[in-house]
C-alpha positions as CSV (number, residue, x, y, z in Angstrom):
1,M,32.6,90.4,32.4
2,Y,28.9,91.2,31.3
3,D,26.3,93.3,32.8
4,H,23.1,91.0,32.3
5,I,21.8,88.3,30.2
6,G,18.0,88.4,29.1
7,L,16.4,85.2,27.7
8,S,12.9,85.0,26.1
9,V,10.8,83.2,27.6
10,R,7.4,81.7,26.3
11,D,5.6,81.5,30.0
12,V,7.2,84.3,32.4
13,D,5.4,82.7,35.6
14,A,7.1,79.1,34.8
15,S,10.6,80.6,34.2
16,V,10.0,82.8,37.8
17,R,9.0,79.7,39.5
18,F,12.0,77.6,37.8
19,Y,14.8,80.7,38.4
20,E,13.6,81.4,42.0
21,A,13.9,77.9,43.0
22,A,17.0,77.2,41.0
23,L,19.1,80.6,41.9
24,G,17.6,81.3,45.1
25,A,20.5,78.1,46.0
26,L,23.3,80.4,44.5
27,G,22.1,84.1,46.3
28,H,20.3,85.3,43.8
29,R,16.7,87.0,44.1
30,V,13.8,88.5,42.2
31,R,14.9,91.8,41.6
32,S,11.9,93.3,39.4
33,R,8.7,91.8,38.3
34,D,5.8,92.8,36.5
35,T,3.4,90.6,33.9
36,A,5.6,90.6,31.0
37,S,9.3,90.7,32.7
38,A,11.4,90.0,35.4
39,S,15.3,90.0,36.5
40,F,17.2,88.0,38.6
41,G,20.6,88.4,40.6
42,P,22.6,89.1,43.7
43,A,22.1,92.4,46.1
44,T,25.0,94.0,43.6
45,G,26.3,92.8,40.1
46,A,25.1,91.0,37.1
47,A,21.5,90.2,36.3
48,L,19.4,87.9,34.7
49,Y,16.6,89.0,32.8
50,V,13.3,86.9,31.1
51,S,10.7,88.7,29.0
52,Q,7.8,86.9,27.7
53,G,8.8,86.4,23.8
54,K,10.1,83.7,21.4
55,P,12.8,81.8,23.0
56,A,15.8,81.0,21.3
57,A,17.1,78.0,20.8
58,G,20.3,76.3,22.3
59,V,21.4,79.2,25.1
60,H,23.9,77.9,27.7
61,V,24.2,80.0,31.1
62,A,26.6,79.3,33.8
63,F,26.3,80.9,37.1
64,I,29.6,80.8,39.9
65,A,28.2,78.7,42.9
66,P,30.1,79.6,46.1
67,D,30.4,75.6,47.4
68,R,29.5,72.1,45.9
69,T,26.6,71.9,48.5
70,A,24.7,75.1,46.7
71,V,25.3,73.4,43.3
72,E,23.5,70.6,44.8
73,R,20.6,72.7,45.8
74,F,20.3,74.7,42.7
75,H,20.0,71.5,40.7
76,A,17.1,70.3,43.2
77,G,15.3,73.5,43.6
78,G,15.3,73.5,40.0
79,L,13.9,69.9,39.2
80,D,11.5,70.8,42.0
81,A,10.5,73.8,40.2
82,G,9.8,71.8,36.8
83,G,13.3,71.9,35.2
84,H,14.6,68.7,33.9
85,D,17.9,67.2,34.4
86,N,20.6,67.9,31.6
87,G,23.8,66.6,34.0
88,P,23.6,66.0,37.5
89,P,25.9,67.3,40.3
90,G,29.6,66.0,39.8
91,V,33.2,66.5,39.1
92,R,33.6,67.3,35.6
93,A,36.9,66.2,34.7
94,D,37.2,66.7,31.2
95,Y,36.8,70.4,31.9
96,G,39.1,70.4,35.2
97,P,40.2,68.6,38.2
98,T,37.8,70.7,40.3
99,Y,35.0,71.3,38.1
100,Y,32.4,70.6,39.7
101,A,29.3,71.4,37.9
102,A,25.3,70.7,37.7
103,F,23.3,71.2,34.5
104,L,19.2,71.9,34.2
105,L,16.6,72.8,31.4
106,D,14.5,75.4,31.8
107,P,11.3,75.2,30.8
108,D,12.3,76.9,26.9
109,G,14.8,74.7,26.6
110,N,17.9,76.5,27.9
111,N,20.9,74.8,29.5
112,I,21.2,76.4,32.9
113,E,24.5,75.0,34.7
114,A,26.0,75.9,38.3
115,V,29.6,75.5,38.7
116,C,32.0,75.5,41.3
117,L,35.5,75.6,40.5
118,T,37.1,74.4,44.2
């Protein structure tokens, strides 16, 4: 549905550490990097771009996880890399009977989610 998402961040290095750890659990890697920006994604397909700037408030981005273990690795990796818990891994029955997700706040306070629907 989308080609890419761009986020403005205060500290590119802190964001790279966070997203590399959290999204690595979902099969995403750093695809490009310079002093003012970086992009993350799978080998093909959509990408997330972060660039130096004034962060927007209240952004929510959800990434598809291949399984529940990947959701758990996303959460643990993001916490280890400086993210903040915004909802531990678990079923969110109010979203659906198989909606398994975890939520993290990135270094700029964006709500980043990994979700497995099986």
